[in-house]
Z-matrix of the N, CA and C atoms (Angstrom, degrees):
N
C 1 1.572
C 2 1.547 1 108.45
N 3 1.281 2 116.42 1 124.98
C 4 1.473 3 118.31 2 -179.75
C 5 1.511 4 109.28 3 -74.58
N 6 1.350 5 117.56 4 170.40
C 7 1.375 6 119.48 5 -172.12
C 8 1.510 7 117.05 6 -66.95
N 9 1.351 8 117.06 7 -34.56
C 10 1.448 9 120.21 8 173.06
C 11 1.464 10 115.05 9 -62.76
N 12 1.309 11 117.09 10 -44.37
C 13 1.439 12 120.96 11 178.17
C 14 1.537 13 112.81 12 -67.50
N 15 1.295 14 117.43 13 -30.34
C 16 1.441 15 123.62 14 178.12
C 17 1.551 16 111.51 15 -71.79
N 18 1.324 17 114.84 16 -38.52
C 19 1.461 18 118.89 17 174.33
C 20 1.577 19 112.13 18 -68.90
N 21 1.251 20 115.54 19 -40.05
C 22 1.425 21 117.00 20 174.97
C 23 1.549 22 113.82 21 -63.50
N 24 1.265 23 118.32 22 -38.73
C 25 1.474 24 119.58 23 173.64
C 26 1.405 25 113.17 24 -64.18
N 27 1.310 26 121.14 25 -41.08
C 28 1.465 27 123.99 26 176.71
C 29 1.494 28 111.31 27 -60.89
N 30 1.241 29 115.99 28 -48.98
C 31 1.573 30 120.16 29 -177.89
C 32 1.524 31 107.86 30 -62.54
N 33 1.291 32 114.04 31 -43.22
C 34 1.493 33 116.49 32 -179.55
C 35 1.512 34 113.84 33 -60.69
N 36 1.370 35 117.25 34 -34.45
C 37 1.459 36 121.55 35 175.02
C 38 1.578 37 109.93 36 -73.68
N 39 1.361 38 118.49 37 -34.70
C 40 1.416 39 119.38 38 -176.08
C 41 1.602 40 113.72 39 -77.16
N 42 1.325 41 114.68 40 -27.86
C 43 1.446 42 117.44 41 -176.54
C 44 1.595 43 112.49 42 -57.92
N 45 1.206 44 122.83 43 -50.05
C 46 1.488 45 122.51 44 178.52
C 47 1.533 46 110.03 45 -58.01
N 48 1.311 47 117.56 46 -38.42
C 49 1.376 48 118.07 47 179.21
C 50 1.552 49 110.62 48 -64.98
N 51 1.316 50 118.58 49 -42.53
C 52 1.481 51 124.42 50 177.42
C 53 1.560 52 110.12 51 -65.61
N 54 1.290 53 110.83 52 -47.28
C 55 1.544 54 117.19 53 -171.10
C 56 1.574 55 108.51 54 -65.79
N 57 1.333 56 119.35 55 -31.88
C 58 1.417 57 120.31 56 -174.56
C 59 1.515 58 114.44 57 -105.69
N 60 1.334 59 119.56 58 9.96
C 61 1.417 60 121.81 59 -169.23
C 62 1.599 61 114.14 60 -66.07
N 63 1.330 62 115.47 61 -26.07
C 64 1.443 63 120.99 62 175.21
C 65 1.481 64 116.72 63 -106.10
N 66 1.336 65 113.37 64 16.86
C 67 1.466 66 118.99 65 -179.17
C 68 1.554 67 109.33 66 65.28
N 69 1.348 68 117.61 67 -126.94
C 70 1.429 69 121.55 68 179.73
C 71 1.580 70 112.81 69 -84.59
N 72 1.358 71 112.86 70 -14.37
C 73 1.490 72 117.70 71 -175.30
C 74 1.471 73 106.93 72 -91.48
N 75 1.360 74 118.88 73 62.19
C 76 1.438 75 122.23 74 -178.57
C 77 1.517 76 113.40 75 -86.52
N 78 1.296 77 117.28 76 154.19
C 79 1.447 78 123.69 77 176.47
C 80 1.585 79 107.26 78 -100.38
N 81 1.337 80 114.46 79 167.75
C 82 1.474 81 118.62 80 -172.70
C 83 1.430 82 116.29 81 -56.16
N 84 1.381 83 117.56 82 -37.93
C 85 1.453 84 116.85 83 -176.57
C 86 1.516 85 112.50 84 -68.68
N 87 1.344 86 115.27 85 -16.45
C 88 1.504 87 114.76 86 179.18
C 89 1.449 88 111.36 87 -84.80
N 90 1.389 89 118.55 88 1.08
C 91 1.479 90 120.51 89 169.18
C 92 1.510 91 112.59 90 -109.14
N 93 1.338 92 117.56 91 23.44
C 94 1.403 93 124.97 92 -176.07
C 95 1.525 94 112.23 93 -126.56
N 96 1.336 95 117.51 94 76.66
C 97 1.447 96 119.35 95 -175.77
C 98 1.495 97 113.10 96 -67.15
N 99 1.315 98 120.31 97 -23.81
C 100 1.418 99 119.60 98 -176.73
C 101 1.505 100 112.08 99 -72.29
N 102 1.379 101 117.29 100 -43.26
C 103 1.419 102 121.07 101 177.99
C 104 1.634 103 112.44 102 -64.47
N 105 1.396 104 108.56 103 -39.44
C 106 1.452 105 118.81 104 175.12
C 107 1.610 106 110.40 105 -54.28
N 108 1.338 107 110.92 106 -54.11
C 109 1.478 108 117.74 107 -178.45
C 110 1.564 109 109.29 108 -56.43
N 111 1.400 110 114.49 109 -49.57
C 112 1.534 111 116.18 110 -172.83
C 113 1.547 112 107.11 111 -64.48
N 114 1.325 113 121.31 112 -44.08
C 115 1.446 114 120.72 113 -174.77
C 116 1.517 115 111.60 114 -66.37
N 117 1.356 116 113.48 115 -44.04
C 118 1.534 117 114.95 116 -179.14
C 119 1.446 118 111.96 117 -68.71
N 120 1.376 119 118.70 118 -34.92
C 121 1.375 120 122.94 119 177.20
C 122 1.564 121 111.29 120 -66.43
N 123 1.273 122 117.48 121 -38.51
C 124 1.446 123 121.65 122 174.89
C 125 1.517 124 110.76 123 -56.98
N 126 1.295 125 115.39 124 -39.14
C 127 1.492 126 118.85 125 177.63
C 128 1.510 127 115.44 126 -70.91
N 129 1.366 128 114.45 127 -49.54
C 130 1.426 129 119.37 128 -173.69
C 131 1.517 130 112.98 129 -74.29
N 132 1.350 131 118.36 130 -20.86
C 133 1.524 132 119.88 131 176.48
C 134 1.499 133 111.13 132 -62.28
N 135 1.363 134 117.82 133 -20.89
C 136 1.429 135 121.56 134 -176.97
C 137 1.576 136 113.35 135 -87.94
N 138 1.352 137 111.30 136 -19.08
C 139 1.436 138 118.54 137 174.94
C 140 1.551 139 112.89 138 -71.38
N 141 1.304 140 120.72 139 158.51
C 142 1.404 141 121.68 140 173.83
C 143 1.601 142 109.68 141 -96.57
N 144 1.240 143 116.97 142 169.38
C 145 1.496 144 122.32 143 -170.77
C 146 1.532 145 110.31 144 -63.40
N 147 1.331 146 117.32 145 -36.87
C 148 1.452 147 119.13 146 -178.12
C 149 1.516 148 110.48 147 -60.76
N 150 1.362 149 116.98 148 -46.01
C 151 1.490 150 123.67 149 -179.50
C 152 1.536 151 106.30 150 -62.10
N 153 1.318 152 117.85 151 -49.10
C 154 1.499 153 128.44 152 -173.21
C 155 1.604 154 106.71 153 -58.81
N 156 1.314 155 115.77 154 -46.69
C 157 1.407 156 117.83 155 -178.17
C 158 1.513 157 113.71 156 -67.49
N 159 1.292 158 114.99 157 -38.15
C 160 1.511 159 119.43 158 177.88
C 161 1.507 160 108.61 159 -67.23
N 162 1.360 161 120.21 160 -45.07
C 163 1.453 162 117.29 161 176.50
C 164 1.511 163 113.70 162 -65.13
N 165 1.262 164 119.57 163 -34.55
C 166 1.437 165 123.30 164 177.16
C 167 1.602 166 108.53 165 -58.15
N 168 1.340 167 117.08 166 -38.39
C 169 1.398 168 120.89 167 174.82
C 170 1.530 169 113.14 168 -67.07
N 171 1.362 170 114.69 169 -38.38
C 172 1.448 171 116.82 170 174.83
C 173 1.511 172 113.10 171 -59.49
N 174 1.284 173 118.57 172 -41.86
C 175 1.452 174 124.50 173 173.77
C 176 1.465 175 113.74 174 -57.81
N 177 1.340 176 116.91 175 -47.58
C 178 1.475 177 122.55 176 179.14
C 179 1.590 178 110.61 177 -61.55
N 180 1.310 179 114.81 178 -40.21
C 181 1.484 180 119.59 179 179.75
C 182 1.503 181 109.65 180 -68.95
N 183 1.315 182 118.08 181 -38.07
C 184 1.501 183 123.80 182 178.50
C 185 1.531 184 111.59 183 -63.29
N 186 1.343 185 110.79 184 -44.73
C 187 1.482 186 115.60 185 -176.66
C 188 1.521 187 113.09 186 -68.53
N 189 1.385 188 111.12 187 -38.15
C 190 1.490 189 114.18 188 174.97
C 191 1.513 190 113.54 189 -62.74
N 192 1.375 191 114.10 190 -36.76
C 193 1.465 192 117.30 191 -177.93
C 194 1.557 193 112.65 192 -84.87
N 195 1.351 194 116.78 193 1.77
C 196 1.459 195 122.40 194 -176.39
C 197 1.502 196 117.32 195 67.27
N 198 1.353 197 112.65 196 31.84
C 199 1.418 198 122.16 197 179.43
C 200 1.536 199 108.06 198 -100.65
N 201 1.324 200 117.94 199 153.67
C 202 1.416 201 127.22 200 168.34
C 203 1.496 202 112.75 201 -118.68
N 204 1.387 203 115.94 202 109.57
C 205 1.442 204 120.36 203 -177.15
C 206 1.584 205 109.46 204 -64.61
N 207 1.286 206 115.48 205 -31.21
C 208 1.434 207 117.85 206 179.70
C 209 1.486 208 113.39 207 -66.59
N 210 1.379 209 115.06 208 -41.77
C 211 1.523 210 121.39 209 175.32
C 212 1.476 211 108.75 210 -63.65
N 213 1.362 212 117.02 211 -40.51
C 214 1.509 213 118.66 212 179.77
C 215 1.546 214 110.70 213 -64.52
N 216 1.345 215 116.16 214 -36.27
C 217 1.483 216 117.58 215 178.20
C 218 1.519 217 109.91 216 -62.38
N 219 1.293 218 117.00 217 -42.71
C 220 1.549 219 116.76 218 -175.37
C 221 1.497 220 109.29 219 -76.16
N 222 1.320 221 121.05 220 -23.89
C 223 1.447 222 120.28 221 172.75
C 224 1.509 223 109.71 222 -69.55
N 225 1.312 224 118.18 223 -43.90
C 226 1.502 225 122.94 224 174.37
C 227 1.600 226 108.52 225 -56.35
N 228 1.263 227 117.47 226 -40.40
C 229 1.501 228 116.95 227 -178.74
C 230 1.430 229 109.59 228 -65.39
N 231 1.332 230 120.37 229 -35.91
C 232 1.457 231 124.67 230 179.72
C 233 1.555 232 112.58 231 -55.88
N 234 1.415 233 115.71 232 -28.41
C 235 1.388 234 117.34 233 177.01
C 236 1.484 235 116.60 234 -50.18
N 237 1.386 236 114.87 235 -33.41
C 238 1.482 237 123.01 236 175.99
C 239 1.514 238 114.11 237 -99.16
N 240 1.316 239 117.62 238 -39.93
C 241 1.453 240 121.46 239 -177.44
C 242 1.415 241 117.52 240 -83.17
N 243 1.349 242 120.41 241 -28.21
C 244 1.469 243 128.45 242 -172.48
C 245 1.532 244 109.50 243 -146.70
N 246 1.291 245 123.91 244 65.54
C 247 1.486 246 124.37 245 -174.19
C 248 1.530 247 114.18 246 -55.86
N 249 1.372 248 115.83 247 -34.68
C 250 1.486 249 115.44 248 176.46
C 251 1.507 250 110.69 249 -68.48
N 252 1.328 251 117.97 250 -40.56
C 253 1.543 252 123.02 251 177.68
C 254 1.507 253 107.12 252 -64.08
N 255 1.304 254 119.38 253 -36.30
C 256 1.465 255 120.50 254 -174.20
C 257 1.527 256 106.08 255 -69.96
N 258 1.277 257 120.25 256 -39.17
C 259 1.496 258 120.82 257 178.71
C 260 1.533 259 109.76 258 -60.59
N 261 1.292 260 121.00 259 -36.86
C 262 1.395 261 127.60 260 -178.75
C 263 1.564 262 111.84 261 -67.34
N 264 1.350 263 117.26 262 -33.43
C 265 1.438 264 122.80 263 -170.58
C 266 1.485 265 114.23 264 -110.14
N 267 1.304 266 117.45 265 -14.72
C 268 1.511 267 119.00 266 -169.88
C 269 1.505 268 112.53 267 -60.95
N 270 1.328 269 117.92 268 -22.45
C 271 1.482 270 123.24 269 175.47
C 272 1.463 271 113.75 270 -59.03
N 273 1.357 272 116.72 271 -21.93
C 274 1.453 273 120.81 272 -179.13
C 275 1.572 274 113.03 273 -81.77
N 276 1.360 275 114.70 274 -13.00
C 277 1.392 276 116.85 275 -179.47
C 278 1.468 277 115.77 276 -84.82
N 279 1.379 278 120.97 277 146.15
C 280 1.428 279 122.98 278 -179.13
C 281 1.548 280 104.51 279 -79.32
N 282 1.320 281 117.15 280 156.75
C 283 1.441 282 123.27 281 -176.95
C 284 1.574 283 109.04 282 -67.27
N 285 1.277 284 114.63 283 134.31
C 286 1.490 285 119.71 284 -178.76
C 287 1.477 286 109.05 285 -103.06
N 288 1.314 287 119.10 286 128.67
C 289 1.448 288 124.35 287 -174.96
C 290 1.514 289 112.06 288 -78.85
N 291 1.334 290 117.91 289 159.21
C 292 1.439 291 123.52 290 176.60
C 293 1.662 292 109.95 291 -58.62
N 294 1.289 293 109.76 292 -37.30
C 295 1.507 294 116.63 293 178.37
C 296 1.542 295 110.71 294 -61.50
N 297 1.338 296 113.94 295 -45.92
C 298 1.499 297 117.05 296 178.34
C 299 1.529 298 110.65 297 -61.34
N 300 1.312 299 117.02 298 -46.03
C 301 1.495 300 118.76 299 -179.10
C 302 1.516 301 108.98 300 -61.15
N 303 1.335 302 119.45 301 -40.28
C 304 1.454 303 120.65 302 178.73
C 305 1.577 304 114.21 303 -65.71
N 306 1.290 305 114.18 304 -34.88
C 307 1.476 306 117.93 305 179.62
C 308 1.520 307 109.13 306 -73.65
N 309 1.314 308 114.94 307 -35.39
C 310 1.499 309 120.19 308 176.43
C 311 1.522 310 109.70 309 -62.79
N 312 1.344 311 115.56 310 -44.71
C 313 1.405 312 120.60 311 -179.05
C 314 1.579 313 111.21 312 -62.52
N 315 1.308 314 115.32 313 -41.34
C 316 1.445 315 119.75 314 -178.64
C 317 1.499 316 111.97 315 -66.43
N 318 1.332 317 115.76 316 -36.59
C 319 1.522 318 119.55 317 -177.03
C 320 1.519 319 105.73 318 -76.22
N 321 1.312 320 117.98 319 -42.84
C 322 1.464 321 118.48 320 178.74
C 323 1.531 322 112.06 321 -62.41
N 324 1.343 323 119.10 322 -35.58
C 325 1.449 324 120.56 323 -179.44
C 326 1.600 325 108.51 324 -57.86
N 327 1.203 326 115.42 325 -47.53
C 328 1.477 327 117.91 326 -178.40
C 329 1.581 328 110.91 327 -70.26
N 330 1.288 329 116.96 328 -37.56
C 331 1.489 330 116.95 329 178.70
C 332 1.474 331 112.33 330 -69.31
N 333 1.322 332 115.14 331 -30.52
C 334 1.517 333 120.64 332 179.41
C 335 1.550 334 107.76 333 -66.88
N 336 1.304 335 115.63 334 -46.82
C 337 1.455 336 120.17 335 -179.48
C 338 1.573 337 110.88 336 -58.17
N 339 1.392 338 112.34 337 -44.60
C 340 1.451 339 115.02 338 -175.04
C 341 1.501 340 108.56 339 -73.69
N 342 1.284 341 121.57 340 -32.31
C 343 1.449 342 126.55 341 -179.40
C 344 1.476 343 110.13 342 -67.06
N 345 1.318 344 117.05 343 -42.97
C 346 1.431 345 123.10 344 178.08
C 347 1.534 346 110.25 345 -63.63
N 348 1.301 347 117.55 346 -40.62
C 349 1.499 348 121.03 347 174.93
C 350 1.520 349 111.29 348 -62.24
N 351 1.375 350 112.51 349 -47.12
C 352 1.532 351 117.52 350 -178.09
C 353 1.489 352 106.67 351 -58.31
N 354 1.305 353 124.05 352 -42.54
C 355 1.401 354 125.35 353 -175.58
C 356 1.553 355 114.81 354 -69.98
N 357 1.307 356 112.43 355 -20.10
C 358 1.501 357 115.64 356 174.49
C 359 1.534 358 109.65 357 -75.30
N 360 1.359 359 114.31 358 -37.57
C 361 1.433 360 121.77 359 -179.14
C 362 1.518 361 113.57 360 -74.42
N 363 1.357 362 113.30 361 -42.09
C 364 1.516 363 120.26 362 -177.54
C 365 1.501 364 108.19 363 -124.15
N 366 1.311 365 118.41 364 70.92
C 367 1.438 366 124.18 365 -177.31
C 368 1.543 367 112.82 366 -64.17
N 369 1.327 368 119.31 367 -33.94
C 370 1.464 369 119.13 368 -174.56
C 371 1.498 370 110.46 369 -74.95
N 372 1.357 371 117.58 370 -36.07
C 373 1.406 372 115.84 371 175.85
C 374 1.574 373 113.15 372 -63.55
N 375 1.294 374 112.53 373 -27.48
C 376 1.505 375 118.46 374 -178.99
C 377 1.541 376 108.39 375 -69.97
N 378 1.328 377 117.73 376 -27.87
C 379 1.486 378 122.18 377 -178.51
C 380 1.564 379 108.52 378 -69.33
N 381 1.308 380 117.14 379 -28.36
C 382 1.430 381 116.35 380 177.27
C 383 1.526 382 118.38 381 -91.44
N 384 1.317 383 115.40 382 8.39
C 385 1.418 384 119.42 383 -176.47
C 386 1.537 385 113.89 384 -113.31
N 387 1.297 386 118.93 385 -165.83
C 388 1.393 387 124.58 386 179.63
C 389 1.571 388 110.57 387 -73.94
N 390 1.397 389 117.71 388 154.94
C 391 1.472 390 114.39 389 170.81
C 392 1.554 391 110.15 390 -65.40
N 393 1.306 392 116.80 391 157.04
C 394 1.506 393 118.24 392 -172.13
C 395 1.520 394 110.66 393 -83.22
N 396 1.312 395 120.53 394 -44.33
C 397 1.415 396 123.59 395 -177.64
C 398 1.491 397 115.22 396 -99.97
N 399 1.320 398 116.05 397 147.49
C 400 1.459 399 124.80 398 179.03
C 401 1.551 400 108.12 399 -57.36
N 402 1.278 401 116.82 400 -34.74
C 403 1.486 402 117.18 401 -177.84
C 404 1.488 403 114.76 402 -70.72
N 405 1.426 404 116.49 403 -12.17
C 406 1.487 405 121.14 404 -179.48
C 407 1.534 406 112.73 405 -95.78
N 408 1.370 407 114.63 406 2.41
C 409 1.453 408 118.39 407 -174.37
C 410 1.508 409 115.99 408 -63.92
N 411 1.290 410 119.87 409 134.62
C 412 1.486 411 125.19 410 171.14
C 413 1.476 412 109.60 411 -129.09
N 414 1.342 413 114.13 412 -86.89
C 415 1.506 414 117.01 413 -179.14
C 416 1.548 415 109.84 414 -88.72
N 417 1.367 416 118.32 415 -35.78
C 418 1.475 417 120.88 416 -179.70
C 419 1.560 418 111.57 417 -102.26
N 420 1.290 419 109.58 418 147.61
C 421 1.488 420 114.47 419 167.80
C 422 1.516 421 110.68 420 -67.06
N 423 1.334 422 114.57 421 142.99
C 424 1.520 423 119.43 422 -178.49
C 425 1.589 424 111.17 423 -76.75
N 426 1.239 425 108.81 424 164.38
C 427 1.538 426 118.20 425 175.37
C 428 1.518 427 107.79 426 -57.12
N 429 1.330 428 114.64 427 -43.00
C 430 1.449 429 121.93 428 -179.00
C 431 1.596 430 112.17 429 -57.75
N 432 1.370 431 109.75 430 -50.24
C 433 1.503 432 113.72 431 178.26
C 434 1.463 433 110.96 432 -65.11
N 435 1.344 434 122.54 433 -45.35
C 436 1.407 435 124.39 434 -178.90
C 437 1.494 436 115.46 435 -60.33
N 438 1.309 437 113.89 436 -46.31
C 439 1.428 438 119.40 437 -179.75
C 440 1.552 439 115.63 438 -67.46
N 441 1.324 440 113.45 439 -52.28
C 442 1.457 441 118.69 440 -179.82
C 443 1.531 442 111.54 441 -61.66
N 444 1.270 443 118.20 442 -34.69
C 445 1.477 444 122.09 443 177.92
C 446 1.552 445 111.41 444 -66.48
N 447 1.310 446 115.93 445 -38.87
C 448 1.428 447 118.16 446 177.52
C 449 1.506 448 109.99 447 -68.28
N 450 1.324 449 117.14 448 -45.74
C 451 1.439 450 123.04 449 -176.18
C 452 1.526 451 109.67 450 -58.89
N 453 1.307 452 118.11 451 -32.31
C 454 1.449 453 122.74 452 -177.35
C 455 1.571 454 111.42 453 -71.23
N 456 1.297 455 115.37 454 -11.29
C 457 1.450 456 116.16 455 -178.11
C 458 1.609 457 107.89 456 -94.86
N 459 1.289 458 117.72 457 -6.17
C 460 1.444 459 123.60 458 178.73
C 461 1.564 460 110.96 459 -83.55
N 462 1.366 461 114.77 460 148.02
C 463 1.427 462 117.19 461 174.74
C 464 1.469 463 113.02 462 -68.57
N 465 1.313 464 119.15 463 164.80
C 466 1.477 465 120.71 464 177.39
C 467 1.506 466 108.97 465 -64.30
N 468 1.274 467 120.28 466 -30.99
C 469 1.517 468 118.51 467 -177.82
C 470 1.519 469 106.13 468 -72.88
N 471 1.277 470 125.38 469 -38.16
C 472 1.430 471 126.02 470 176.21
C 473 1.424 472 113.11 471 -64.65
N 474 1.333 473 117.23 472 -43.74
C 475 1.466 474 119.59 473 179.12
C 476 1.503 475 111.86 474 -64.52
N 477 1.366 476 117.16 475 -39.15
C 478 1.474 477 122.59 476 177.87
C 479 1.499 478 111.66 477 -59.70
N 480 1.342 479 115.30 478 -46.43
C 481 1.504 480 121.64 479 -178.24
C 482 1.548 481 108.53 480 -70.04
N 483 1.267 482 117.78 481 -36.90
C 484 1.463 483 121.83 482 -177.24
C 485 1.573 484 109.59 483 -69.28
N 486 1.351 485 116.94 484 -44.14
C 487 1.456 486 120.99 485 178.65
C 488 1.546 487 109.04 486 -67.88
N 489 1.205 488 119.28 487 -37.30
C 490 1.548 489 120.06 488 175.58
C 491 1.498 490 110.62 489 -61.03
N 492 1.368 491 114.23 490 -43.10
C 493 1.482 492 120.01 491 179.82
C 494 1.564 493 111.01 492 -62.76
N 495 1.282 494 115.21 493 -45.92
C 496 1.474 495 120.82 494 -176.73
C 497 1.539 496 108.16 495 -68.07
N 498 1.259 497 120.91 496 -39.69
C 499 1.403 498 122.20 497 172.81
C 500 1.539 499 116.08 498 -62.18
N 501 1.367 500 113.54 499 -40.34
C 502 1.468 501 115.56 500 179.11
C 503 1.483 502 111.89 501 -70.66
N 504 1.315 503 117.36 502 -30.80
C 505 1.533 504 120.84 503 179.48
C 506 1.556 505 101.91 504 -69.86
N 507 1.347 506 120.22 505 -43.61
C 508 1.510 507 118.54 506 -176.77
C 509 1.503 508 111.05 507 -64.07
N 510 1.325 509 117.25 508 -37.33
C 511 1.506 510 118.11 509 179.17
C 512 1.497 511 110.24 510 -68.27
N 513 1.321 512 116.32 511 -28.84
C 514 1.494 513 116.98 512 178.85
C 515 1.498 514 113.65 513 -89.84
N 516 1.472 515 115.91 514 12.19
C 517 1.399 516 119.20 515 178.59
C 518 1.447 517 116.03 516 78.26
N 519 1.271 518 119.37 517 17.92
C 520 1.420 519 123.57 518 179.47
C 521 1.591 520 113.04 519 -107.31
N 522 1.255 521 117.64 520 143.79
C 523 1.461 522 122.05 521 -170.41
C 524 1.472 523 109.42 522 -108.19
N 525 1.344 524 121.69 523 110.00
C 526 1.535 525 125.57 524 -179.10
C 527 1.475 526 112.99 525 -58.02
N 528 1.331 527 114.41 526 -50.84
C 529 1.517 528 117.66 527 -177.75
C 530 1.568 529 111.70 528 -65.82
N 531 1.301 530 114.95 529 -40.83
C 532 1.502 531 115.53 530 -179.92
C 533 1.518 532 112.87 531 -64.08
N 534 1.257 533 114.77 532 -38.08
C 535 1.518 534 116.46 533 -179.92
C 536 1.501 535 110.15 534 -70.45
N 537 1.325 536 123.44 535 -37.44
C 538 1.369 537 119.90 536 174.51
C 539 1.551 538 114.54 537 -62.60
N 540 1.378 539 112.18 538 -40.77
C 541 1.518 540 117.02 539 -178.26
C 542 1.550 541 107.54 540 -69.98
N 543 1.300 542 116.63 541 -35.08
C 544 1.504 543 117.52 542 178.31
C 545 1.537 544 110.28 543 -64.92
N 546 1.352 545 118.12 544 -44.84
C 547 1.474 546 122.88 545 174.98
C 548 1.516 547 109.95 546 -54.78
N 549 1.370 548 115.38 547 -41.95
C 550 1.403 549 116.49 548 -174.11
C 551 1.490 550 114.57 549 -70.28
N 552 1.304 551 118.83 550 -37.44
C 553 1.486 552 119.17 551 -179.97
C 554 1.437 553 110.69 552 -77.35
N 555 1.341 554 119.93 553 -24.03
C 556 1.486 555 123.64 554 169.48
C 557 1.503 556 109.90 555 -62.78
N 558 1.330 557 118.07 556 -45.45
C 559 1.453 558 122.19 557 176.05
C 560 1.432 559 114.04 558 -57.99
N 561 1.324 560 119.53 559 -29.44
C 562 1.427 561 128.33 560 178.17
C 563 1.536 562 112.11 561 -77.68
N 564 1.309 563 114.59 562 -7.26
C 565 1.500 564 118.09 563 179.01
C 566 1.584 565 117.22 564 102.22
N 567 1.355 566 113.77 565 5.23
C 568 1.459 567 116.79 566 -179.57
C 569 1.578 568 108.74 567 -91.22
N 570 1.299 569 113.64 568 151.28
C 571 1.446 570 117.32 569 -179.16
C 572 1.513 571 109.41 570 -71.53
N 573 1.312 572 118.98 571 -39.25
C 574 1.469 573 122.80 572 -177.86
C 575 1.508 574 110.72 573 -161.24
N 576 1.329 575 116.84 574 -174.77
C 577 1.486 576 121.59 575 -176.70
C 578 1.584 577 108.49 576 -66.37
N 579 1.243 578 116.56 577 -40.39
C 580 1.478 579 119.07 578 -179.39
C 581 1.500 580 112.50 579 -61.12
N 582 1.329 581 118.19 580 -41.86
C 583 1.458 582 121.56 581 -178.69
C 584 1.551 583 109.32 582 -68.27
N 585 1.337 584 117.25 583 -32.90
C 586 1.475 585 120.48 584 179.58
C 587 1.530 586 107.82 585 -73.61
N 588 1.312 587 119.03 586 -39.29
C 589 1.497 588 121.58 587 179.34
C 590 1.577 589 105.99 588 -62.30
N 591 1.323 590 118.21 589 -48.28
C 592 1.449 591 118.71 590 178.85
C 593 1.517 592 114.30 591 -58.86
N 594 1.296 593 115.89 592 -42.50
C 595 1.515 594 121.68 593 175.01
C 596 1.589 595 111.20 594 -59.44
N 597 1.271 596 114.90 595 -37.39
C 598 1.497 597 116.91 596 177.63
C 599 1.463 598 109.52 597 -69.31
N 600 1.310 599 118.11 598 -40.66
C 601 1.526 600 120.18 599 175.46
C 602 1.475 601 111.90 600 -59.64
N 603 1.338 602 116.15 601 -42.07
C 604 1.389 603 115.61 602 -177.74
C 605 1.590 604 112.91 603 -69.37
N 606 1.341 605 115.38 604 -33.93
C 607 1.433 606 121.65 605 175.98
C 608 1.486 607 109.81 606 -63.44
N 609 1.293 608 121.85 607 -45.98
C 610 1.442 609 127.37 608 -179.48
C 611 1.458 610 112.60 609 -62.15
N 612 1.338 611 114.28 610 -43.10
C 613 1.486 612 119.23 611 -178.39
C 614 1.480 613 112.53 612 -72.14
N 615 1.371 614 117.75 613 -34.45
C 616 1.451 615 123.35 614 172.34
C 617 1.495 616 111.43 615 -60.30
N 618 1.301 617 119.30 616 -39.48
C 619 1.439 618 125.92 617 179.59
C 620 1.539 619 109.55 618 -63.62
N 621 1.293 620 112.69 619 -28.85
C 622 1.550 621 117.76 620 -178.84
C 623 1.512 622 109.86 621 -91.20
N 624 1.323 623 116.15 622 -3.16
C 625 1.501 624 118.78 623 -176.69
C 626 1.534 625 115.07 624 79.55
N 627 1.323 626 114.08 625 24.90
C 628 1.510 627 118.79 626 -179.26
C 629 1.468 628 112.40 627 -107.73
N 630 1.281 629 119.95 628 129.82
C 631 1.513 630 120.62 629 174.58
C 632 1.522 631 106.98 630 -97.64
N 633 1.252 632 113.53 631 130.42
C 634 1.530 633 116.55 632 -174.75
C 635 1.493 634 110.61 633 -64.40
N 636 1.316 635 122.23 634 -47.68
C 637 1.421 636 123.97 635 178.45
C 638 1.481 637 116.77 636 -56.39
N 639 1.316 638 113.78 637 -47.24
C 640 1.483 639 119.52 638 -175.44
C 641 1.453 640 114.61 639 -85.15
N 642 1.352 641 118.21 640 -42.35
C 643 1.477 642 122.50 641 -171.07
C 644 1.566 643 113.65 642 -97.62
N 645 1.292 644 114.86 643 -26.76
C 646 1.492 645 115.39 644 -177.09
C 647 1.518 646 111.14 645 -141.80
N 648 1.317 647 120.10 646 63.78
C 649 1.479 648 123.34 647 -175.64
C 650 1.546 649 112.96 648 -57.16
N 651 1.368 650 114.82 649 -25.96
C 652 1.439 651 120.36 650 -175.43
C 653 1.561 652 114.26 651 -84.98
N 654 1.411 653 112.61 652 -5.94
C 655 1.505 654 118.56 653 -178.68
C 656 1.497 655 110.56 654 -61.90
N 657 1.339 656 121.08 655 -27.21
C 658 1.398 657 124.07 656 -174.36
C 659 1.568 658 111.73 657 -87.72
N 660 1.250 659 117.80 658 -4.85
C 661 1.478 660 125.58 659 -171.35
C 662 1.552 661 109.05 660 -60.12
N 663 1.354 662 114.66 661 -46.06
C 664 1.443 663 118.14 662 -176.99
C 665 1.502 664 115.00 663 -67.20
N 666 1.312 665 114.80 664 -29.07
C 667 1.426 666 120.88 665 175.48
C 668 1.525 667 112.02 666 -75.93
N 669 1.360 668 117.17 667 -39.57
C 670 1.427 669 121.74 668 178.69
C 671 1.613 670 110.09 669 -65.73
N 672 1.316 671 115.00 670 -37.03
C 673 1.419 672 118.34 671 -177.90
C 674 1.617 673 110.44 672 -71.79
N 675 1.296 674 117.56 673 -18.75
C 676 1.400 675 123.48 674 179.64
C 677 1.527 676 112.45 675 -78.75
N 678 1.291 677 116.96 676 -8.23
C 679 1.471 678 120.56 677 -175.92
C 680 1.581 679 108.94 678 -68.13
């Protein structure tokens, strides 16, 4: 199976888990398979085939056991966002080994470094997203909570393969987090990260009643210099 077909198979298995995670009390995004497909594909396109094949096996094992990895991810998120709710649902979670927690920590360490760097380069895009650290959470779950909760649903084998891939990318001068974000903004219709950052600047300035061309002609200078 080639990589594209493998990704499509994975997302096809994930969609029912995501669509049904809240039962009948679903939110709008759970009725939007196209956006789900695009965003998950943007992520998995950056994985290598070894990690994808391992995760596909995780999904098969979960389906056979009647588990939903998406539901488990959201329960893990509740550990930080809703501790009382987490106490009520944590019995549904499989036991997580020390090795799994160590692998999750190693992956998140690299992702955190790359995300911090990404936010320095594209600060306006960061304003429209989740807070980075769990300690910054208010209304939204942080990137840290979201990512580490999802990683905890992966098998040790998948985590090992994903960590090896991320490290190999880093050694080759490639940025795992940047590539996922770049894929994501492309799915949203932007040419690249720069165009998405400029669009965010325009949106923020419009909300303040400022017209870039008339009120702040120098606002584009930094972007022009980056060419």
